[in-house]
ZATOR-383712 format. One line per field, with one value per residue (C-alpha): residue number from 1; residue in one letter; chain; y, x, z. Coordinates in Angstrom, 2 decimals. Layout:
N
num	NUM ...
residu	A ...
chaine	A ...
v	Y ...
u	X ...
w	Z ...
***
This chain:
370
num	1 2 3 4 5 6 7 8 9 10 11 12 13 14 15 16 17 18 19 20 21 22 23 24 25 26 27 28 29 30 31 32 33 34 35 36 37 38 39 40 41 42 43 44 45 46 47 48 49 50 51 52 53 54 55 56 57 58 59 60 61 62 63 64 65 66 67 68 69 70 71 72 73 74 75 76 77 78 79 80 81 82 83 84 85 86 87 88 89 90 91 92 93 94 95 96 97 98 99 100 101 102 103 104 105 106 107 108 109 110 111 112 113 114 115 116 117 118 119 120 121 122 123 124 125 126 127 128 129 130 131 132 133 134 135 136 137 138 139 140 141 142 143 144 145 146 147 148 149 150 151 152 153 154 155 156 157 158 159 160 161 162 163 164 165 166 167 168 169 170 171 172 173 174 175 176 177 178 179 180 181 182 183 184 185 186 187 188 189 190 191 192 193 194 195 196 197 198 199 200 201 202 203 204 205 206 207 208 209 210 211 212 213 214 215 216 217 218 219 220 221 222 223 224 225 226 227 228 229 230 231 232 233 234 235 236 237 238 239 240 241 242 243 244 245 246 247 248 249 250 251 252 253 254 255 256 257 258 259 260 261 262 263 264 265 266 267 268 269 270 271 272 273 274 275 276 277 278 279 280 281 282 283 284 285 286 287 288 289 290 291 292 293 294 295 296 297 298 299 300 301 302 303 304 305 306 307 308 309 310 311 312 313 314 315 316 317 318 319 320 321 322 323 324 325 326 327 328 329 330 331 332 333 334 335 336 337 338 339 340 341 342 343 344 345 346 347 348 349 350 351 352 353 354 355 356 357 358 359 360 361 362 363 364 365 366 367 368 369 370
residu	X X X X X X X X X X X X X X X X X X X X X X X X X X X X X X X X X X X X X X X X X X X X X X X X X X X X X X X X X X X X X X X X X X X X X X X X X X X X X X X X X X X X X X X X X X X X X X X X X X X X X X X X X X X X X X X X X X X X X X X X X X X X X X X X X X X X X X X X X X X X X X X X X X X X X X X X X X X X X X X X X X X X X X X X X X X X X X X X X X X X X X X X X X X X X X X X X X X X X X X X X X X X X X X X X X X X X X X X X X X X X X X X X X X X X X X X X X X X X X X X X X X X X X X X X X X X X X X X X X X X X X X X X X X X X X X X X X X X X X X X X X X X X X X X X X X X X X X X X X X X X X X X X X X X X X X X X X X X X X X X X X X X X X X X X X X X X X X X X X X X X X X X X X X X X X X X X X X X X X X X X X X X X X X X X X
chaine	A A A A A A A A A A A A A A A A A A A A A A A A A A A A A A A A A A A A A A A A A A A A A A A A A A A A A A A A A A A A A A A A A A A A A A A A A A A A A A A A A A A A A A A A A A A A A A A A A A A A A A A A A A A A A A A A A A A A A A A A A A A A A A A A A A A A A A A A A A A A A A A A A A A A A A A A A A A A A A A A A A A A A A A A A A A A A A A A A A A A A A A A A A A A A A A A A A A A A A A A A A A A A A A A A A A A A A A A A A A A A A A A A A A A A A A A A A A A A A A A A A A A A A A A A A A A A A A A A A A A A A A A A A A A A A A A A A A A A A A A A A A A A A A A A A A A A A A A A A A A A A A A A A A A A A A A A A A A A A A A A A A A A A A A A A A A A A A A A A A A A A A A A A A A A A A A A A A A A A A A A A A A A A A A A A
v	-63.19 -62.25 -59.92 -58.67 -55.16 -54.28 -53.35 -56.63 -58.58 -56.70 -57.43 -61.19 -61.24 -59.63 -62.12 -65.05 -63.78 -63.20 -66.74 -68.35 -66.42 -67.61 -71.25 -70.59 -69.00 -72.04 -74.81 -72.89 -72.59 -68.79 -67.42 -67.33 -63.53 -63.08 -66.36 -65.28 -61.81 -63.10 -65.77 -63.05 -60.98 -63.96 -64.80 -61.28 -61.20 -64.61 -63.16 -60.57 -63.26 -65.30 -62.31 -61.08 -64.51 -64.96 -61.70 -62.45 -66.01 -64.26 -62.50 -65.72 -68.34 -66.44 -66.16 -69.79 -71.67 -69.23 -69.33 -73.04 -73.55 -70.96 -72.65 -76.16 -74.95 -72.81 -75.69 -78.13 -76.99 -77.82 -81.28 -82.12 -80.46 -82.42 -85.76 -85.35 -84.37 -87.42 -89.66 -88.23 -88.79 -85.15 -85.38 -81.96 -80.30 -81.88 -81.12 -77.45 -76.99 -77.91 -76.36 -73.24 -73.01 -73.04 -70.44 -68.20 -68.06 -67.76 -65.12 -63.12 -63.40 -62.97 -60.10 -58.23 -58.78 -57.24 -54.19 -53.41 -54.21 -52.14 -49.08 -49.30 -49.25 -45.99 -46.36 -48.21 -51.48 -54.55 -56.43 -59.90 -62.84 -64.68 -68.19 -69.05 -67.49 -69.50 -72.78 -72.27 -71.89 -75.15 -77.05 -75.83 -76.67 -80.33 -80.64 -78.94 -81.08 -84.23 -82.64 -81.36 -84.58 -86.49 -83.83 -84.39 -88.13 -88.04 -85.54 -87.67 -91.02 -92.80 -95.99 -94.06 -92.51 -95.95 -95.75 -92.54 -93.89 -95.67 -92.51 -90.50 -92.72 -92.56 -88.78 -88.33 -90.37 -88.38 -85.09 -86.01 -87.03 -83.73 -81.82 -83.81 -83.07 -79.33 -78.68 -79.87 -77.72 -74.76 -74.87 -75.42 -72.57 -70.13 -67.38 -64.57 -61.27 -59.51 -56.43 -53.19 -50.43 -48.42 -51.23 -53.13 -52.77 -52.32 -56.00 -56.58 -59.84 -57.86 -55.34 -58.10 -59.49 -56.46 -57.46 -54.08 -52.44 -52.65 -55.65 -55.10 -57.18 -60.16 -59.60 -63.09 -66.20 -68.89 -71.15 -68.38 -67.38 -70.99 -71.46 -68.36 -69.44 -72.88 -71.72 -69.08 -71.61 -74.41 -71.87 -70.64 -74.31 -74.33 -70.71 -71.38 -74.30 -72.03 -69.43 -71.94 -73.17 -69.68 -68.82 -72.18 -70.95 -67.92 -70.10 -71.77 -68.53 -67.02 -70.03 -69.87 -72.88 -75.59 -74.65 -71.01 -72.15 -74.48 -72.42 -69.10 -69.05 -72.07 -71.23 -67.70 -68.57 -71.53 -69.41 -66.26 -66.35 -66.71 -63.92 -61.50 -62.50 -62.11 -58.68 -57.38 -58.45 -56.65 -53.44 -53.63 -53.76 -57.42 -58.31 -61.54 -62.87 -61.87 -63.55 -66.53 -67.05 -66.93 -68.73 -71.58 -72.12 -72.53 -74.80 -77.02 -77.40 -78.01 -80.52 -81.93 -81.71 -82.47 -85.71 -86.78 -86.44 -88.40 -91.24 -90.99 -91.08 -94.70 -95.73 -93.67 -94.06 -91.65 -91.48 -88.19 -88.04 -85.41 -85.55 -82.22 -80.29 -78.52 -74.97 -75.74 -77.28 -74.25 -71.91 -73.73 -73.76 -70.05 -69.21 -70.81 -68.77 -65.54 -66.24 -66.99 -63.77 -61.38 -62.73 -64.44 -61.31 -60.73 -57.49 -56.37 -53.28 -52.53 -52.97 -56.55 -57.31 -55.92 -58.04 -61.27 -60.07 -59.40 -63.01 -64.46 -62.14 -63.49 -67.12 -66.45 -65.12 -68.27 -70.49 -68.54 -69.72 -73.37
u	-41.20 -41.16 -43.86 -44.59 -43.87 -41.85 -44.98 -46.70 -43.70 -43.69 -47.37 -46.90 -44.06 -46.26 -49.03 -46.73 -45.41 -48.96 -49.97 -47.04 -47.77 -51.30 -50.09 -47.70 -50.45 -52.67 -50.07 -48.73 -52.26 -52.26 -55.23 -58.45 -58.56 -55.15 -55.42 -58.63 -57.39 -54.21 -56.04 -58.64 -55.79 -54.27 -57.55 -57.84 -54.33 -54.89 -58.13 -55.95 -53.53 -56.42 -58.09 -54.87 -53.95 -57.58 -57.46 -54.20 -55.65 -58.73 -56.47 -55.32 -57.99 -61.36 -63.92 -65.41 -62.08 -60.68 -63.82 -63.90 -60.21 -60.67 -63.94 -62.29 -59.27 -61.52 -63.98 -61.29 -61.56 -65.29 -64.43 -62.07 -64.09 -67.12 -65.29 -63.55 -66.88 -68.63 -65.70 -66.13 -69.92 -70.73 -73.57 -75.05 -71.80 -71.28 -74.87 -74.78 -71.16 -72.28 -75.70 -74.21 -71.55 -74.28 -76.33 -73.43 -72.06 -75.60 -76.93 -74.24 -71.27 -73.27 -75.23 -72.04 -70.52 -73.54 -73.76 -70.01 -70.27 -73.47 -71.81 -68.69 -70.71 -71.18 -75.00 -75.36 -76.18 -73.68 -73.89 -72.58 -73.11 -76.40 -75.31 -73.65 -76.32 -78.95 -76.89 -76.08 -79.89 -80.75 -78.10 -79.38 -82.94 -82.04 -80.30 -83.16 -85.76 -84.17 -83.93 -87.56 -88.96 -87.19 -88.34 -91.86 -91.61 -90.16 -92.78 -95.69 -94.10 -94.81 -93.27 -90.28 -89.24 -87.87 -85.42 -83.57 -80.19 -81.00 -82.82 -79.80 -77.39 -79.53 -79.95 -76.13 -75.39 -77.90 -76.48 -72.85 -73.97 -75.92 -72.98 -70.49 -72.76 -72.75 -69.15 -67.40 -69.26 -69.24 -65.48 -64.83 -66.95 -65.04 -63.04 -61.16 -62.94 -61.68 -63.99 -62.41 -64.16 -66.28 -66.35 -69.31 -72.70 -76.07 -76.70 -76.17 -74.31 -71.90 -71.41 -71.00 -68.28 -66.21 -66.34 -67.44 -64.09 -61.25 -58.96 -55.36 -52.48 -51.47 -48.11 -47.66 -47.14 -49.81 -47.54 -46.95 -50.64 -51.73 -48.98 -50.05 -53.73 -52.99 -50.66 -53.35 -56.12 -54.16 -52.97 -56.52 -57.67 -55.23 -55.92 -59.72 -59.15 -57.11 -59.83 -62.45 -60.15 -59.78 -63.41 -64.74 -64.18 -66.18 -69.16 -69.37 -69.30 -71.91 -74.13 -74.84 -76.57 -74.61 -76.71 -75.66 -72.02 -72.14 -74.31 -72.89 -69.69 -68.02 -69.55 -68.34 -64.85 -64.53 -65.40 -63.70 -61.14 -63.89 -65.79 -62.90 -61.92 -65.29 -65.81 -62.31 -62.94 -66.16 -64.68 -62.21 -65.09 -64.26 -67.95 -67.90 -64.95 -66.41 -69.77 -67.93 -66.01 -69.18 -71.50 -69.05 -68.60 -72.29 -72.89 -69.89 -70.92 -74.63 -74.19 -70.64 -69.32 -72.60 -73.30 -69.60 -69.74 -73.00 -71.38 -68.04 -69.99 -71.06 -67.39 -67.35 -68.77 -71.71 -73.69 -74.61 -77.94 -80.10 -82.47 -82.29 -84.25 -87.48 -86.11 -82.98 -85.11 -87.22 -84.12 -82.67 -85.76 -86.34 -82.71 -82.97 -85.88 -84.21 -80.90 -82.67 -84.84 -81.87 -79.29 -81.12 -81.17 -77.57 -77.77 -78.43 -78.75 -77.47 -80.79 -81.01 -77.63 -78.84 -82.04 -79.94 -77.89 -81.03 -82.28 -79.02 -79.25 -82.87 -81.64 -78.72 -81.23 -83.30 -80.27 -79.24 -82.36 -82.39
w	-24.32 -28.07 -29.12 -25.56 -24.49 -21.37 -19.39 -20.30 -19.29 -15.87 -15.39 -16.29 -13.67 -11.03 -11.70 -11.45 -8.17 -6.66 -7.84 -6.18 -3.02 -3.08 -3.32 -0.30 1.66 1.06 1.78 4.84 6.32 6.62 8.27 5.93 5.21 3.75 1.83 0.41 -0.40 -2.11 -4.12 -5.32 -6.58 -8.33 -10.05 -11.24 -12.59 -14.42 -15.85 -17.70 -18.80 -20.24 -21.85 -23.48 -24.78 -26.02 -27.81 -29.58 -30.64 -31.93 -34.49 -35.92 -35.44 -35.32 -32.57 -32.78 -32.58 -29.88 -27.82 -28.01 -26.90 -24.10 -22.92 -23.01 -20.86 -18.66 -17.91 -16.74 -13.04 -13.05 -14.54 -11.67 -9.10 -9.88 -10.24 -6.83 -5.16 -6.62 -5.45 -1.95 -2.02 -2.14 -4.71 -3.89 -4.36 -7.61 -8.92 -7.79 -9.15 -12.69 -12.58 -11.02 -13.85 -16.41 -14.69 -13.72 -17.17 -18.98 -16.59 -14.69 -17.00 -20.17 -18.54 -17.49 -20.95 -22.62 -20.23 -20.84 -24.63 -24.99 -23.14 -25.20 -28.56 -30.28 -30.42 -27.12 -28.70 -28.70 -31.95 -32.69 -35.05 -34.46 -35.10 -31.72 -29.54 -31.34 -31.35 -27.71 -26.95 -28.91 -27.07 -23.70 -24.74 -25.45 -22.06 -20.24 -22.05 -20.40 -16.98 -17.07 -18.20 -15.31 -12.87 -13.97 -13.83 -10.33 -9.17 -10.50 -9.38 -12.62 -13.90 -15.63 -12.33 -11.34 -14.18 -13.69 -14.20 -17.49 -18.75 -17.89 -19.69 -22.89 -22.43 -21.99 -25.15 -27.15 -25.92 -26.84 -30.46 -30.84 -29.54 -31.95 -34.92 -34.06 -33.07 -36.14 -38.67 -36.36 -35.97 -39.67 -40.63 -38.47 -40.18 -38.52 -39.08 -42.11 -42.20 -40.91 -39.18 -41.73 -44.31 -42.94 -44.63 -43.40 -42.57 -38.78 -39.44 -41.60 -39.04 -36.31 -38.57 -37.83 -34.15 -33.08 -33.72 -36.21 -35.87 -34.70 -35.78 -33.57 -31.93 -30.37 -32.39 -32.22 -30.01 -27.55 -27.45 -26.81 -24.28 -22.32 -22.34 -21.24 -18.42 -17.38 -17.30 -15.40 -12.97 -12.47 -11.64 -8.69 -7.63 -7.74 -5.20 -3.00 -3.19 -2.16 0.63 1.90 1.74 3.32 6.90 6.15 4.88 8.22 10.00 8.01 8.02 4.29 2.75 0.71 -2.33 -2.11 -1.67 -4.70 -7.02 -6.26 -4.42 -6.17 -9.55 -9.60 -8.27 -10.63 -13.59 -12.50 -15.36 -18.00 -16.37 -16.46 -19.94 -21.48 -19.68 -20.70 -24.26 -24.33 -22.90 -25.87 -28.26 -29.40 -29.41 -31.25 -29.22 -25.90 -26.81 -28.15 -24.73 -22.71 -25.08 -25.92 -22.16 -21.62 -24.61 -23.62 -20.08 -21.01 -23.86 -23.32 -19.80 -18.01 -20.02 -19.82 -16.02 -15.97 -17.82 -15.87 -12.55 -13.05 -12.47 -9.26 -5.58 -6.31 -9.42 -11.23 -13.17 -14.71 -11.78 -10.08 -7.44 -8.80 -8.24 -10.42 -12.98 -13.32 -13.16 -16.11 -18.20 -17.71 -18.32 -21.72 -22.65 -21.24 -23.15 -26.43 -26.08 -25.20 -27.71 -30.46 -32.71 -32.68 -30.67 -27.13 -25.15 -21.66 -20.00 -21.34 -19.71 -16.48 -16.87 -16.95 -13.89 -11.95 -12.72 -11.29 -8.08 -7.51 -8.06 -5.62 -3.08 -3.31 -2.89 0.23 2.09 0.63
***
């Protein structure tokens, strides 16, 4: 492929081979342990593909457009997982899959990205543009506002609690309108970083424009970069399903709860490619791009994917609403506050990343005993 080095072509070939082998292992019903191991290797390889193509796109499109494209492709697995779960009547699986994706990205992935990015920064502080973190917190607040109000209504058994579906429809439409009014100006205002290392001034936003490091020249064409990203994301959707299929027998053996399986195992596996891409970009000191990949995913799931699935569910056998269990309502509300606090100023130290990871570990422990 034009623009790729011999080593990169060899790596891509090896990843393709492992991915095909993971499919063979699944469809041939190999024993769970090798199926799970091969699927894990395939996911790790595809994370490299997505990270590499995302970085190449970032040299041409800028962090906002690149992060949005990567998030859109990366969230396709969640879309189909939830739709299939609702069609089969698995409401708990559907709810925990969508909520788990939000929490895994906002706490675990963002936390790891900050830890890696801060440790790679010369002064131990990861810096990035402030707009996307602030916008993401606002979009999450609108979503959580609807969820909290419904939770309070159901908890108090007031008159509105008998109209959860109607309230969810109105809330979904409002969320989509807010998201639409945000995403257009956000993408139009995106520009590739042009400040080279050493040229940024004292203003944090100017330093953030440098992306934490000097830019390198894009070696792949726009079409090739998009094709690699699309293939990596689509392949990851299949491999994630094979990963879960290999892991499912272990869930029964270990007697873990359905909530833990949905919020932790499925969420981490379904977002594995985004996890790897964000962390690897942070390691390469592409701060804005790393934050954009994670934050765009959180914003899109919260204010676009969730409401779209709510509306779609009314045509399926099981209806999805914004009514959630109290523990998940509390987790979402506190996550919004934590994310806004950590990233709202456009910089974060390693301990703040570890704090987000710690919150996710505590949440995972709760779901283990649900």
